[in-house]
N, C-alpha and C positions, 0 to 999 in steps of 0.2 A: 504494500500500500504506500502511496506517495501523497504527501500533503503539499498543498500550495498555500501561498499567502491568503489570509482571510478565511481559510477552511476552519471549521469548528469541530471539536471533539470533547468528550467529557471523561473525567477520571474520578475515582473515589479515593479516599484516604490511603488505601492500600498501595496506590501508585506513587505516593509522595513520601520521600525520606524524612524521618524524624517525626516529632510530635507537633510541630508548628504547621498549621494548615494555612493556605493562602487566603487573602482577602481579595475582593474585586480590585482590579488594576495592578495587582502584583504579577510577577512573571514566574513561569516554570522554566527552569533551565536544565540542561543535561547534567547529571551528576556523575560521580565516580562509580555508581552502581547502576542497576537497571531501573532505579526509581528516579523521579524528578526531584529537583531541589527548588525551594522557594526563594525568590529574590525580589526585593523592593525596587530594584533598578534593572534595566535591560543590559546586564553585563554577562560575559561568558557566552556559552552556546545557548542562546535563547530559543526555546521551542515555541512559546506563545504567552499571551497575556490572559489572565483570568477575567472573563467578561461577565460572568454570572455565577451565582451559587444557588443551586436548586436542591430542595429537600423533597424526597419522595418516600413517604413512610418514615422508616428509621434510617434511610440512606441519604447521604449528602453527596451531590455531584458538583464538581467544579468544571464549569464550561470554559474551555480554552480556545481562544482565537489565535490561530497560527500566525506568527509574524516573520517566519523565515523567508 
């Protein structure tokens, strides 16, 4: 699968490294593991920006707009 700028996808907390979950307008960057890292600024290998946070039942989804 290939992503293009402005594509969107969602992830849950299991895809994010650590206990700090992103807020809207924060960035997900490629980390040293298979999980994303959270960054307040667009530094490093930026995958995308969190554009929305949606809750469905007990699950929280972080909607990411691709910026690559």
